[in-house]
N, C-alpha and C positions, 0 to 999 in steps of 0.2 A: 689519563688523558682528560683534558678540560673541553667542555662543551658549553656553548652559550644556552641560556635558559630557553630561548625560542627554538633553537635547533633540537635541543633535548626533547622539548615538548612535542614538537612535530614528529620526531622519531617514535616516540611513545604513542601518539595517535595512529601512526601508520601500522605499528604493530598490533594495536587494539583492533584496528579494522581487520586485520588477519584473524585475530582470535575470534572476533564476532562472526566472521565468514565461516570458520570452522564449526562454531556452535550452531549456526543457523543450518548448516548442511547436516548436523545431527539431529536438530530439533524438528526439521520437516523432512521426515525420511520418506521412503516409498510406502505406499499403502499396502493393505493386506493382499497377497497374490497367491495364485494357485502354484504349487510346486512342479506340476505337470508341465509338459512342453507345450509352447504357444503355437507350435505348427498346426495348421488346419488340416489334419489327417481324418480320414473317414474312421472314427471310432464308433463301436457298437454301443448303442444306447442301453441304458440299464434295463433288464428284463422285467416283464410285468409280474408283479408278486402274485402267486396262485395258490398258496397254502397247501402245497402237495400235488395239486392238479397240474396238468400238462397245459400251459398256455401256448395258443398258436399265434400270439402277437409278440415278435421279437424284433421286428423292424422299427425304424423311426417313423412316426406318424407322417402322413402326407400333409403337404401345404394346405392351409385354409384358404389362401388368396393367391390369384394369379399374378397380380400386379400390385405394387405398394407405392404410393406417392407420398413423400414427406415433405410438407411446407413448414419450414421452420422460420419463424418471423423473430429476429434478433430484438431482445428487450421487451417482448410481448407480455404485459402484465395480465393476471387473471381478470381484473376489473375492466381491462379494455375490451374483453369479450363478454364476460358474464355480467358487467355492470351497465350503467346507463350509457356509456360510450358505445358499447357493443350493440345496444338496441338502436341507437341513433345512427351509427356509421357502418355497422355490420349486419344489416337485415337478413341477408341470406344465410349467413353463419348463425345468427340467432333463431332463423326458422329451423335449421337443421339440428340445433341443440334442443329446442323446445318441443318439435314436432317430427323430426326426420329420424331416419334410421341411424342412430349414432349413439355413442357413449361419451359422456363429459366427465372430465375429472380436473381437480386443481393438483398440479404436480409440483411438489416441493423441492427446490433446488438447494443443495447444500452449499454453504460458502466454501471457497471463494466463487462468488457469482460473476465470473468473466467466461468468455466465449469458449476458449479451448478446453478447460476443465469440464465445461458443462457438455460439449460435444462428446468428450470421452465418457462422460457418465451415461449419456443417452446410448451410446453404441456398445460400451463394454458392460454397463450395469454396475461398475465400480465406483467407489468414491475416490476422486483423485486428490493428490496431496496439495496442501496449501501453497506450496512453493510454486505451483503451476501458475500462480499469478505473474510471476516473473517470466516464465517459460511461455506464457500467453503471447508475449511479444515476437517470439520466434519459434513457433510450434515445430517441434521434432517429428520424426516418423513415430506413429503409434505401434508398438510392438506387442502390446497386450491382445489376448484373445478378444475378437469383436464381431459384431453382427456383419460389418462390411467385409471383413476378411473371410468369414464363414460363408457369406453369399458368393463371393468370387471363387472360393474353393469348390462350391456346388455348382459352378457354371452359370450362375446368374449374371445377366447383363445389366450394369447399372451406369446411370447418366447423372451428372451432377452440374448445377449452375449456382453461382453464388459466392458466398466468402471463401477466399482461397485457403483458409485454415483447413478446410477439409481436404484439399488437394495435398497439403503439407502432412496432415496426418495419414492420409490414405493414398500415397503415390501409386501409379500403375493399377489402381483398382477400378477406374472408371473407363468404360469404353468411349465415353465422350464427356468433356467437362469444359467449363468456361468459368475461371476463378476471378473474383474482384477483391480488391484489397479493402481490409476491414477497418483500417486505421485513419483513413482519410475521412474524418467525421464531418467536414464541411459539405461534403456531397450526399444528399439524400434522395436525388432524383435519378441521375444516371445509374447510380449503383444498383437500383432496382429494375431499371429499364433494361439493363444488360441481362438480366434474369428472364424478365417477362418476354422479351423479344424471340426467345427460343420456344416458347411455349407452343404456339400453333402447329409448328412443323413437327415437334416431337410427340404432340398428343395425337396427331394423325398416323404416326407410325406405330407399329406394334412389335418392334424388334428389341424391346427392353422389358426388364422385369422390375426394377426398382429406379424410381426418379426421385431425386433429392433437390430441393429448391431452399436456399438460404438467402432471406432477404435482409438486407442491413439498414435500410433507410429509416425505419423506426428508431433504431438505436442511435443512429446519427442526429436525428431531430432531438432526442431526449438529451444527447450530450451538449447540443448548441442551445436549445431552447427550454428543455425541461418538459415534464409530462403535461403541463397545462397549455402548452403551446397550441394554437389553432392549427398548426401543420399536422398534429398527431390526428385529428379527425379526417383530413384528407388522405393521410397515409392509410388509416384503418379502412377507408372506403376502398381505396385502391387494392389492399389485401383481400377484402371481401369479394371485389369482382375477379381476382386471380382465383379464389377458392371456387367461385361459382363456374368459371370456365373449366377448371380441372374436373369438377364433380360432374357437370353435364357431360363432358366428354367421356369420362370413365363409364357412366351409366349407359352411354350409347354403344361402347365398346363391348359391354357385358353380354350383349345379345348373342354374340358369336363366341363366347367364352364358357367353358364348363364351370369354372370357379369365379366368385365375385372378386372385386378389387378393394383395396383399403386405402383410404385417404386419410392422413394424420396431419392435424394442425397443431403446433406446439411452439413454444418459445425456449429458448436456451436458458434464459434468466429474465428477471423483471426489470424494473426501473424505479429508483429512489425518487423522493420528492423533488430533488434537485436536478434528476436526469441522469445521474451517474449509476454505477452498479459495482459490486465487488464485495459487499458485505452482507448483513444478514437481516435487513429491515423486512417488514411484511411485503412491501412493494417489490423488493429485489428478489426474494425467494419463491414466491407464489406466482406460478405460469399456468396457463391453460394447456390442457391436453385433450383433444378431441379426436376420437376415432369414428370415421364415417364409413359405412359399408352397407350394400344391399342385404347383406347376410344378417344385419342385426335388425331386431323387431322392437319398436318401441312399445313398452308396456302401456296400456291405458292408464289414465289418471292425470292428476295435475302435474305442474312443472316441479321436478325434483331438483334439489340443490346438487351441485356436482360433488362427487365424493373425493375426498382427500387422499392422494396416494404419493409415493415417492417417484422422482424423476428417473431413478435408476430402474423402475419397473417397466420401462418401455423396451429395454434391451431384451428381456425374457420374453415379452409379448410379441415382438417382432420375430424372434427366433422360432417361436411356436407357430406364429402365423405364416413363415416362409418355409416351414419344415426343416429348419436348421438346428444345430446343437446349441444349447444356450451357452453363452460365453463363459469360460471357467471362473473368472473372477467376479462374475456378476453377484451382487447381494440383493438384487431386486426380485420381486414376486410377479408372477403372472397376474395380468389383469383379468380377473375371472369372468367379468361380464362379456368378454370377447368370445369365449368358448361356451357361454352358458347355454346357447341354443343347440349344441352338439349332443349327441347320445351320450348317455351317462358313463359308458366305458370310456370313450374318448376323453371326456372331462376328467376322470380320474387318472388315465394315462398321462395327460398334460401335467396335471398337478403332481404326479409321482415323479416325473422327469425333473420338474423344478425343484422339489424337495431333495431329491437324490443329488443334484448339482450343489445346492447349498449346504447339505451335510457334509459333502466331501470337502468343501471349501473350509467349513467348520473344523473338520478333523485336521486339516493341514495347518491350521492357524492357532488353534486353541488346544493346548496339551490336555486339559482336563474336559474334553468336549463330551464325554459320556454323562457328565453330571449337568450338561446345559439343558434346561427346560425344553428349548426347540428341539434338540436332538432325541429326548425322551419322546416328545409328542410326534417326531417323525417316525420312530419305531412303532409306536402305537397305531399310527395311521396306516404304516405299511402291513401290519398284521391284520388290520380290519380290511384293508384293500384286498389282501390275499383271500380272506374269507368271501368277499364279495364276488371275487373272480371265480372262485370254487363254485359257489352257487350259481353263477352266470353260466358257466361252462356245463352245469348239470341241467342247464335249461330250465332253471327255476325262475319264472317270471311273476311270481307272487308279489303281494304288497310289501312282504318282508325285504325282498331285494331292493325295492325303491326306498324303503326307510332306511336300510342299512347303507346304501349308497349315498343318500342325503347326510348320514351321519359321518361317513368317510370323508365327503367333500368338506364338511365343516371341520373336521379334525385336520384335514390337510391345509386348509386355510389358516387355522390357528398355528399349525406348525411353521408355515411359510412366514407368517407375520413374526413369530418369535425368533426364527432363524435369522431373518433379515435384521432384526433389531440387534441380535447378539453379534453379528458380523459387523454391523455398523459401528458398534461400540469398540471393535477391535480394528479401528480404521488404520492405525499405524503402530509400529513399534518403534519406540524412540531409540536412536543411536546413542546411547549413554556415553560410550567411551568418547566419541567425538565431541559430545556436549561438554564433558568434563575437561578435556583437553582445551577447548576453546574457553570455557569459563575460567579455568586456571590462568590462561594467558592474560585475559582481560583483568582478572583480579590482582594479578601480579603488576600489571602497568598501572593499575591505580594506586596500589600500595607504593609503588616506587615514586609516582607522582606526589602523593600526600607526604612521603618522608623526606622528599627533596625540596618540599616548599620552603623551609627557612633558608636553605642555601641558594635556592633559585631566584628568590626575592631579595636578595643582598644588592648592594649598591652596584657591584660589577657584573651582576646577572650572569655568573658562570657557575658550573658544577664541576666537581672532580669525580671522574668515573674510573675507579681503580681496577681496570681491566687486566693489568700486568702484574699486580701484587701477589706474593706467593699464597697468602691465605686465601685470596680470591680464586686463584687457580686450582688449588687443593679442593675447595668446596665445590668449585665449578665441575671438576671431573668425577667427584663422588656423585654429585647430583645427576650428571649425564649418564653415568653407569646405572644408577638407580632406575631412571626414567626409561632407559633402553630395556632393562630387565622387566619392567612392568608392561611395556610395549610387546615384548616377545610373549610374555604370559598371557596377556589379554587377546592377542591376535592369534594364538594357538589353541586356546581353549574355548573361545566364543563359537556358538553355533549359527547365530544370525549373521547376516552381512554387516559389516562395520566399514564406514567410509575411510576412517583414518587408517584402518588395517589394509585397505585396498591401495593406499598410496605406495610409491616406491620407497625402498629403504633409505634412499638419499634424501628424498623429501621429508619423510618421517624423522630422519635422523637430523635434518636442519631444524625442524620444529623442536625436537628435544634439545638441541643446542641453545636455541633461543630461549626456551623455558628455563634452562640451567642458568643462563647468563642473567636473565631477569631476576630469578630467585636470588643469585648471589649479589647483584646490584641492590636489591630491596634489603638484603641483610647488612650490606655495607652502609646503606643510608640510615638504617636503624641504629647501627653502631655509632654513627656520627651524631645522630640526634640524642642518644643516651649520653655521649660524652659531653655535648653542649649543655644537656640538662644538669649533669653533675657539676660543671663549672658555675652554672648559674646559682645552684643551691649553696655553693661555697661563698656567694657574696651576699650577705645578710642585709647590706644596705641597699640592694636593688628595689626600687618601688614597682609596685604592680602597675602595669599599663592599663588605662582606662578604655573600656569599650564604649564606642558611641552608639547611639540608638541605630544609626544606619548600618553600622557594622553587625549589630545583633540582628537586624532584620534581614540582611543578606545571609548570614549563617543559618538562622532558623527558617527563613523563607527557603532556602535550597533544601535543607533537611526535610522540611514539611512536604515539599513537592516530591522528594524521592520516596518518602515513606507512603505518600498517597497512591503511588503506582501500584501498591498490592491490592487495591480494591477495584473491582470491575467498574463500579459506577463512577469512581474517580478517573479511570482511564477513559472511559466514554465521554466524560464531561471535563477532561483536562483543561479545556479552555477556560473554564471557570476559575481554575487554580491560578493561572497566568493572569487573568483579568484582576483577581483579587490581590496578587502579588504586585502587579504595577500599580494598582490604585493605592495600596498601602504604601509603596514607594514613593509616590507623589505626596502623600500626607507627611511622610517622614521628612522628605525635602522641605516641605512647606514649614514644618516645625523648626527644622535646623536653620532655615532662612530668617524665621521670626527671632530665634535666640541670638543668631550672630549679628544681625543688622538692627534690631529694635529692643532687645532685652539685655544683651551683655554690655558690660562696661567695657569701653575701648581699650583700657589699660589691662584687661584681664587676658592673659595668654590664651591661645587656643589649646584644646584638650587633645589634639591630635598631631602627630609629629611624622608626616608622610615622608618616606624615604626619598621620593622623587624631588622633593623640594629643597634639596640642598643640605641634608644632614651629613655631619662627618662621623660616620660610625663604621669604622673599618673592621672592628672585630666581630666576628660572626657571632661569638657567644653572647654578645650584648644586643642582639636583635630578637625580637619576639616572632613568632611564626607568620605574623602578618606583614613582616618587612618593616615595621616601625623601630625606631631608635629607642632604646632603653637607657635612660640617663643614669650616670653614676657619679658619686660625689667627686672623685678625682679627675673627672673628664667633662668637658663642656661640649654640649652638642649645639653646634651652631646651625641656624637655619635662616633661610631667606625671609624677609618680611612679606607678609601676604599682600596681595594687590589692595589698592586703596578702596575703601568702602564706598559704594556707589551712593549718590545723593540725588535728590529731586526726583524727577520722573523715572530715572534709571532704577532707583531703589524700589518704587512702587511696581515697576516692570518685573523686577526679580521676584518680589513678593507674589505677584499674580501669575508667574509662570506656571507653578505647579498645578494651579486650579485651571489655567488654560488647557494644559496636558490632560488633566482629568475630564474636562468637557468634551475634548476630542475623542477620548477613549470611550466615554459613554455613547457618543453619537456613533462610533465605529461598531460598538457592540450591537446596535440596533440595524446595522446594515446587512449582516449575514447571521441568520440562526444556524448554528452548528451543534455538533454533539450528536446525541441520540434521542434523549427524553424530550427536547423541545425543538428538534430540527423540523418538525412538521408545521410549526407555528408560521403565521405570516410574517414576514420582515420587510424592511424598506427595500432590500434587493429584489424581492419578488414584485413590490409595487412598481419599482422602476422598470424592470424588464418586462412587465405586461404591455401588451400591444397598444392600450389605451394611454399610456403615459410615456410615449416615445419622445414627445417634445420636452418633457421634464428631464428624462435621461439625457437627452442631447444637450441641454443647457448645462446640467451638472458635469457631463463629461468635458464640455468645452472649458468651463470654469476650472476644473481640476487640472486639465492640461496647461492652462494659463499659470496656475499657481506653481505646478512642476516646473515650468520654464523659468518662472521668477526666482524660485529657490535654487534651481540647479545650474543656472548659468552664472552664478556669482563668482566661481573661482575658476572659470573656463577662459581659454584664450578667445580673441574675437572671432576666428575662423570656427572654433568649436562652438561658440554661441550661435553662430548662423546655421551650422550643421544641426545643433539641437532644435532651434526653432523650426527649421524645415522638417525635421524628423518628427516632432510632435504634431505638426500640421498634417504630416502624412499618416500619423496614427488616426486622427480624426477622419481623414479620407477613407482610410482602410475600414473603419467602423461603419462609415456611410455606405461603402460599397457592399458589405456583407449584410446590410439591412439593420444594424443595431441602432443607429442614430440617424439624424436628419440634417441636411442643410437648411438654414432658415429660409433660403429662397426656393427650395423644392420640398415643401412639407409633406407632399404625398407621393414622393418617389417610390416606385416600385421596381426599379432596375436593380435586382439583387445579383451579385456575382460571388465569386470565391475571394476576391480582393487580392489576387496574387501580385498584380503589378504594383499595387499600393504598398503591400507588406515589404515587397522587395525594395522598393524605394526607400522604406525607412531602414531596411537591413544595410542598405549602402552607407547611410549616415552613422548608424551604430557601429559598423566596422571602421568608418572613418575617425570618429571620435576616440575609439579604443586604440587604433593605430597611433593617433596623435598623442594620446597619453602615454602609451608604451615607449613611443620615441622620446618623450620628456624624461621618462624614468631612466631609460638607458643612458640618456645624456647625462642625468644627475649621477649615475653610477661612475661615469668616466671623470666628470667634474666633481669631486667630492665636496667642494665648498659651494656648490650651485644649489642652495637649500630651496630657493624659490621655484626653480624648475621642477624639483622633485614634488613639491607641494602641488603645483599646477597639474603635473602629470597624474598624480593620485586622484586629484579631484575630477579630471577628465575621465578617467577610467570609471570612477563612480558615476559620472554623468551618463556615460555610454550605457552603463548597466541600467541606470534609471530609464533611459529611452527603450531599452530592450524590454524592460519590465512594463512600461506603458503600452507597448505594442501587444504583449502577450496577455495582459490583464483583460479581464471581461470589463465592459464598459462601466458597469455599475460599481466596479471596485477601483476605478480610478481615483475617487476620493481617499481610498486607502493608501494608495501611493503618495498622494499630495499630503495627506495628514503626516505620514511618516517623515517626509522631508521638513514639514513644518515643526514637528516635535523635536527633530534633530537640530534644527536652527535655534529653537527657543532654548534647549537645554545647554547647547554650546555657548550661546551668548549670555544666558541669565543664570545658569545653575553651575556648570562645570568650571568655567572661568572664574567667576566671583567666589565660589565657595573652596576652590583649589582641592578638589577631591583626589585621592590617591589613583594611581593607575589601576590597581585591583578593583576598586570601587566603580570606576568608569567602565571597566571591562565588564563586571557584572551587570551594571545597568543596561549596556548595550546588548548583552546576551538576553536579558529579561524582556526588554521592548522587541527584540528580534523574535522571541517566541510568542510573544502576545501578537505581533503583527502576522504571524504564521496562521493564527486562528482568526484574526480580524478579516483575512481574505476569505474566510469561509471553509477553510481546511479543518480537518478533524483526524482522529485515529481511525477513521473508517475509510477503507480503500476506495469507496464509492465517490468521495469528495475530491479525487485526484482529477484534475481538469486536463484530459488528454488531448483536448482540441487545440491546447496551446502548442503542441508539438507539430502541428500541420499548418501553422500561419505561414503563408507565403510559398507553400509547396503545392504542386499539382498532382503529385504522386507520393507514396509512402517511402520515405528514406530513413532507415532504421535509426543510424547513429544521432543525426540532427534532431529527429523527433524525440529520442529519449533524452538528449541533452536539454532541449527546450522545455520539455515537460518538467524535468527535474528542477530546472531553473525557475519556472513559473510557480511550481509548488514551494520551493524554499526561497523565494524572492525576498521576504521578510528578513529572516536571519542573515542572508548573504548580504543585502544592503546595509543592514545595521553593522555587520562586521567590517565591511568596506570603509564606512563612515567612521568606524573606530581606528582603522590604520591611519586615515587621513588626519583625523583629529589629533592623534598621538604625535604624528609625524610634523604637524604644523604648530602645535600648540605647546608641546612638552620640550623644555630645554635639555632634559636628560637624555643621553644617547642610548639608555637601556629600557626606555619605556615600552618599546615594541616587543622586547624580549620578555618583559614582565607580563605584558598583556597577552602574549601568546601563550605563555605557561598558564596563567589564570584562566583563559578561554578553554584550553585543553583540559584543565582539571575540572572546570564546572561542567563541561560536556561529558567527561568520562564517569563522573560519579553516578548520574542516573543510568547510564548504559550498564555499567557493572552491577548495580543493584538490581536492576530490572532483569538481567539475565538470571541472577540468583532466584528472583521471584517467580519467574515463569518456569524454572527448572522445578520449583517446589510445587507450583500450581498446574503442572502439566496435565493433570487429570481433573482439572476444574470443569465444571459444566460449561463455562464460557470461554474455554482456552482457545477455541478456533474462531469464535465470533467476536471477541473482545482483545484478548491478550496477544494472539498471534498477529493481527494486523499492527498493533502498536509495536511489537518486536520489529517487523520490518521497517516501520517508520524510524525507529531508533537506529537500526543499522544503516538506513540511508542517511539519516542526519549525521551519524558519525562520520560516513564518508564526506559529506559536506564539510564537516569540521576539519577533517584532514586536509582538504583543498584550502580552507581558510587558514590554517596554520602554515601550510606551505607558502601562501601568500605573504603572511607575516614574516616568516623566515627570509623571504626573498627581498622584502623591503627593509631588513634590519641588517645593517652593517656589522653588528656585534656579535652576530649568531655564527661566525665562521669557527669551525673546529680547530682547536690548537692542542699541542701535545706539550 
């Protein structure tokens, strides 16, 4: 069966997406869990150790607090409370921290620092899996043992107001609730007012035990404006007033209550210097945790620095405070200052219950638990505790009892700390079998692409896939039987849960069939390469083709980038790699221009012979792997003459073009500091987005939109030109409406809205331009000879995507979009046309610049740099599918626009009908290499110190980038008439 190169590459990438999905499912497994039932049944607590004596305390300790109020402020950083902003904007909270009856902590949130996993950590005490970043968009019901479930089982009445994520995680748990969407980030006022409006009435009532308030406004301000926005101070003052109202009300109610109340102020995660979150920077993981109660007594002395604890410690503390069992999966420790004022016997009882729970979890997840230092410390503590209880029951009240009790407490605290660390290091057990299946599939696809390169880049751009040959069939069946046998052995012998084994036999068999077919196809391709190599060795007169500097740069640059992914610092600062490669590419192009137009003799023939320029090389054996013709004595390779050498001003424009591109890239680097090491440094983007420079930002945004219109309207029809102009005007109006920029005649406008009408106005023109372009493409498919219609249709689709990118981009990033169009125009007119580069070279250049512009936008391999606000432009409510699509487009707008430009350029400038097939194959290959290599690297580095903070986010980015590549290859194939399957 014969396949076009483009269709073959698109199919390979689609299979690779499946392999990466299976690998990700194995790499991001479920965390450590207790094997006991998660049902909230009344289980007897562990008995008090008594060293032979008979203890009269076998019941669960009574609650310490009558009511608990949890005020969770989304994205509340520790320095917002304990730093200068706290002193300035939260005076009441600062007073409680410094002089009131409270205990203050800095709670560390483990990555991923997004809302849903952090709520799970706070309520279960466990460490959620990293894949919860994806599940954060649509939170499922929480089935793990948790404080909320235990409280409901104990008959506690709970009320909740705030982020609807709680309602999804804990359905039917609250007697009263009012959820607000957490994803509509443009709203930072009503989303909090909807919570506060319930306070007066609920605080007057006494028919509840637990009140949870989740405020989202601070997080939304961070996403839109960053942590330095003046809106942050106003929001902190608002939260301070809320805390004061709740605290004073609780103190008034305590007069009629036997037990005191507990007020908890905390954050689910922090906020990075750019306003996002999701990664592991100090601003994202350090959150305040303040426990306020009249039961606490402030020790005399100066102001003490808050103690550092883990965020998971809150679950155990709340359970003890409410008289509930500690969640079975909790890896947290009791915050001892909460019970420090209780009698020593109660203190020891609380610590014993916590260590028993942690030791059970350790026994269920660590085979050699008896050798664990934490377990040994626990056993020692339990023995000492028994001795203390025996002395206590003998009514021995001497100083010996006090000293022994102090020693036991110290021993328990050490055991808790060690057990918690041991369990945290056993966060998850990798699903190795699923990882191996996914990795093998990806590596087979990569091998097939590499081995098929000589055949795919031939003039006819077709490959022969021997699916029906006898040798292929025999090897296929043998391979399939072997894989099935391995699957049966693994799934029947493994003790742990394996995702791939949980699939139906039909699905697993389908994957095995696919793996067998890929293996046989790769073997067949290898045989063809070997036969071609033997034919070439029999021809001693064959000269060796010469490598150009540009080809060497492409090969070694790609290999260098791939190898750099093995270092954590290179992954964190990957933008530097792409900046270096793009700058070096410009220098290589400048050298090539100088040699071709200023140094070479006009009679000297060029040193490269691109296939697309008219070579007559029908014999596959006489082509090297780059697709170039290899001359032989008895055969003349005919090629078309290159275009005329430009003269005068045009020659100097060609010479200056690489340097103009270099200057643009240097300016764009100064716009957004990204990565990790230098992300905190001030950049031009921060300067422009500050409230003092709104006029400068307005002028730059207007100029950028004008440049975008001039460059994007060139290939459009008159109707699309008008729509583009009105759409770009609407983009500016939208940014004025949301308060980012100003109109010249209204420099002090304070009428800020959500800009829904303006954004929808732009969406109408985006859809109109895309519809017009699609109509032209369909028309060109019917009229095969209508080349101009197809070219115009492709450009209109490109222009529609440019307009959508302008709407979704932040205003200070509009120069990035304008520079992208400018560089594309310059390279088209003064580099690719005059120098007549091959399709493979042009494809690689588009790919490199697409990657560079991904980072010019301010993106990185850090989850916190994903701008989720782009998903809500023009919407007054959260709609999941459009929000995810718009966010993905805004994140990968650089690679997508450069890929679309590549399709248009090859369709309009190349006379060869196979250029798109060659480009699709090259694009798929250059995207597949880093994905396959990185999967191998993260598998070998899965126990690395930075696996979750550095390598795992990059793995998610690679998976998403591969999905985008699959969409690009599908578009290539749809535009290429030659990629039709033939048999």
